[in-house]
C-alpha positions as a printed NumPy array, in Angstrom:
array([[-25.157,   1.995,  13.393],
       [-22.638,   0.734,  11.188],
       [-24.331,  -0.344,   8.38 ],
       [-25.917,   3.104,   8.156],
       [-22.844,   5.231,   8.198],
       [-21.68 ,   2.689,   5.424],
       [-24.615,   2.813,   3.063],
       [-24.544,   7.013,   3.625],
       [-20.397,   6.55 ,   2.636],
       [-21.564,   4.907,  -0.343],
       [-24.32 ,   7.061,  -1.163],
       [-22.096,  10.176,  -0.626],
       [-19.708,   9.191,  -3.149],
       [-21.983,   7.921,  -5.755],
       [-23.458,  11.257,  -5.739],
       [-20.61 ,  13.048,  -6.115],
       [-19.219,  11.251,  -8.629],
       [-22.231,  11.496, -10.828],
       [-23.059,  15.196,  -9.702],
       [-19.417,  16.365, -11.076],
       [-20.275,  15.067, -14.284],
       [-20.069,  18.743, -16.134],
       [-22.752,  18.421, -18.549],
       [-22.841,  21.791, -19.773],
       [-19.011,  21.719, -20.7  ],
       [-19.477,  18.428, -22.329],
       [-22.672,  19.21 , -24.242],
       [-20.867,  22.805, -25.823],
       [-17.712,  21.045, -26.901],
       [-19.729,  17.983, -28.727],
       [-21.681,  21.044, -30.269],
       [-18.395,  22.795, -31.411],
       [-19.536,  25.688, -29.048],
       [-15.764,  25.586, -27.539],
       [-14.712,  25.618, -23.963],
       [-17.489,  27.005, -21.758],
       [-15.449,  28.3  , -19.137],
       [-14.59 ,  30.832, -21.626],
       [-17.812,  32.115, -21.951],
       [-19.913,  34.751, -20.372],
       [-19.287,  33.949, -16.795],
       [-17.149,  31.203, -17.116],
       [-20.029,  28.859, -15.163],
       [-20.735,  25.209, -16.356],
       [-24.224,  25.4  , -15.685],
       [-27.434,  25.805, -18.032],
       [-27.555,  30.066, -17.488],
       [-24.143,  30.223, -18.863],
       [-24.929,  27.719, -21.852],
       [-27.633,  30.075, -22.708],
       [-25.012,  32.922, -23.448],
       [-23.879,  30.54 , -26.22 ],
       [-26.72 ,  31.269, -27.85 ],
       [-27.793,  27.812, -27.972],
       [-31.162,  27.163, -26.27 ],
       [-31.435,  23.738, -26.816],
       [-27.985,  23.039, -25.199],
       [-28.992,  24.938, -22.389],
       [-32.186,  23.   , -21.519],
       [-30.135,  19.906, -22.24 ],
       [-27.993,  21.064, -19.564],
       [-30.601,  21.865, -17.169],
       [-32.214,  18.478, -17.42 ],
       [-29.191,  16.764, -17.145],
       [-27.832,  18.757, -14.249],
       [-31.163,  18.325, -12.292],
       [-31.593,  14.245, -13.288],
       [-27.762,  13.504, -12.133],
       [-28.914,  14.522,  -8.619],
       [-32.499,  12.117,  -8.58 ],
       [-30.621,   9.249, -10.448],
       [-28.083,   9.582,  -7.871],
       [-30.729,   9.522,  -5.165],
       [-32.397,   6.284,  -7.104],
       [-29.575,   4.635,  -7.458],
       [-28.012,   5.278,  -4.303],
       [-31.147,   3.689,  -2.317],
       [-31.527,   0.692,  -4.782],
       [-28.042,  -0.037,  -4.289],
       [-27.029,   0.993,  -0.879],
       [-30.646,   1.054,   1.036],
       [-32.997,   3.674,   1.998],
       [-30.2  ,   5.374,   4.34 ],
       [-28.372,   6.208,   1.259],
       [-30.401,   8.297,  -0.343],
       [-30.023,  11.797,   0.937],
       [-26.558,  11.208,   1.163],
       [-26.711,  10.783,  -2.391],
       [-28.597,  13.967,  -3.314],
       [-26.069,  15.671,  -0.724],
       [-22.945,  14.32 ,  -2.636],
       [-24.475,  14.915,  -6.074],
       [-24.799,  18.697,  -5.337],
       [-21.491,  18.991,  -3.885],
       [-20.051,  17.391,  -6.891],
       [-21.592,  19.9  ,  -9.208],
       [-20.302,  22.459,  -7.065],
       [-16.611,  21.169,  -6.731],
       [-16.271,  18.897,  -9.205],
       [-12.649,  17.012,  -8.793],
       [-12.101,  16.842, -12.531],
       [-12.316,  20.726, -12.874],
       [-10.044,  21.309,  -9.794],
       [-12.982,  21.857,  -7.878],
       [-14.294,  24.402, -10.113],
       [-17.807,  23.857, -10.358],
       [-21.462,  25.25 , -11.615],
       [-23.777,  27.064,  -9.155],
       [-25.883,  24.023,  -8.058],
       [-29.421,  25.242,  -8.865],
       [-30.495,  22.551, -11.084],
       [-28.755,  20.024,  -9.173],
       [-30.442,  21.162,  -5.856],
       [-33.51 ,  21.004,  -7.792],
       [-32.929,  17.404,  -8.763],
       [-31.701,  16.259,  -5.259],
       [-34.996,  17.495,  -3.872],
       [-37.204,  15.583,  -6.667],
       [-35.534,  12.23 ,  -5.534],
       [-35.845,  13.369,  -1.881],
       [-38.743,  15.387,  -1.519],
       [-40.997,  16.088,  -4.34 ],
       [-43.562,  18.554,  -2.799],
       [-40.407,  20.653,  -1.962],
       [-39.232,  20.203,  -5.773],
       [-42.596,  21.62 ,  -6.832],
       [-42.179,  24.733,  -4.231],
       [-38.339,  25.255,  -5.805],
       [-40.36 ,  25.375,  -9.522],
       [-43.137,  27.748,  -8.293],
       [-40.971,  30.081,  -6.464],
       [-38.465,  30.332,  -8.925],
       [-40.775,  30.821, -11.577],
       [-42.937,  33.414,  -9.623],
       [-39.522,  35.471,  -8.757],
       [-38.015,  35.394, -12.188],
       [-41.016,  36.322, -13.65 ],
       [-41.63 ,  39.349, -11.202],
       [-37.864,  40.385, -11.135],
       [-36.265,  38.999, -14.326],
       [-33.142,  38.089, -12.361],
       [-32.275,  34.171, -12.729],
       [-29.774,  34.529,  -9.311],
       [-32.883,  36.233,  -7.402],
       [-34.778,  33.19 ,  -8.596],
       [-32.258,  30.478,  -7.299],
       [-31.841,  32.505,  -4.109],
       [-35.322,  32.377,  -2.831],
       [-35.906,  28.804,  -4.041],
       [-33.292,  27.277,  -2.533],
       [-33.902,  29.235,   0.617],
       [-37.821,  28.327,   0.723],
       [-37.877,  24.813,  -0.432],
       [-36.435,  23.093,   2.435],
       [-39.291,  24.722,   4.525],
       [-41.648,  22.367,   2.622],
       [-39.237,  19.305,   3.409],
       [-39.537,  20.433,   7.09 ],
       [-43.358,  20.984,   6.994],
       [-44.215,  17.608,   5.346],
       [-42.297,  15.986,   8.064],
       [-38.913,  15.601,   6.761],
       [-36.718,  17.521,   9.343],
       [-33.156,  15.716,   8.402],
       [-33.617,  16.403,   4.891],
       [-34.555,  20.286,   5.731],
       [-31.491,  20.566,   7.23 ],
       [-29.527,  19.231,   4.704],
       [-30.965,  20.885,   2.3  ],
       [-30.455,  24.396,   3.923],
       [-26.981,  23.557,   4.538],
       [-26.556,  22.57 ,   1.105],
       [-28.776,  26.119,   0.248],
       [-25.963,  27.914,   1.999],
       [-23.229,  26.873,  -0.202],
       [-25.579,  27.684,  -3.309],
       [-25.575,  31.456,  -1.763],
       [-22.085,  31.45 ,  -0.963],
       [-21.583,  30.265,  -5.116],
       [-23.685,  33.239,  -5.67 ],
       [-21.626,  35.799,  -3.751],
       [-20.759,  37.532,  -7.137],
       [-24.682,  37.82 ,  -8.452],
       [-25.63 ,  38.932,  -4.658],
       [-23.225,  41.847,  -4.919],
       [-24.627,  42.812,  -8.574],
       [-28.049,  42.792,  -7.397],
       [-27.653,  44.827,  -4.116],
       [-25.581,  47.259,  -6.509],
       [-28.597,  46.82 ,  -9.411],
       [-25.873,  45.342, -11.79 ],
       [-26.907,  42.248, -12.475],
       [-28.281,  41.091, -16.002],
       [-31.731,  40.64 , -16.454],
       [-32.993,  37.295, -18.241],
       [-32.188,  37.338, -21.391],
       [-29.933,  40.675, -21.51 ],
       [-26.241,  38.955, -21.091]])
């Protein structure tokens, strides 16, 4: 039991360190697009990178923000044992949401949430992507798509017998929803910008 707890703690720490890498901020600075935190919503994620007009940078940010969680899961399982994998996924998402390097002011965790699912429960990751695409296509709201996808995908994890993963990802989904508080308010008032508009 002590070994499992130790491995999980190491996985959590590794995941947090990898998850806290602010790829959106790094890429926009390297590309000469300025400080992402002073653009648009001030968020460090792919949606705000898109507001710089650099679609390639936004796509790269999306991929890297997702894969840092997937890599954390794979690396933690290899280095510390299978019990560290889920903790690493949680750590990566927490690191993205609350990175120590940025005074704990991170992104909203959507891509990193997906990356964690890829590493832990790929069928749930597929469900996440399908729900996100469907809701985005119907509503044109990225935030609504993210909220729906993070709420529904743990159900798939539960359905395939990954109850512990489902519980962890629902807890993480609650944090993602909390990070979207302002978006939820704007959705309720009809003032949330649609995809491709601001």
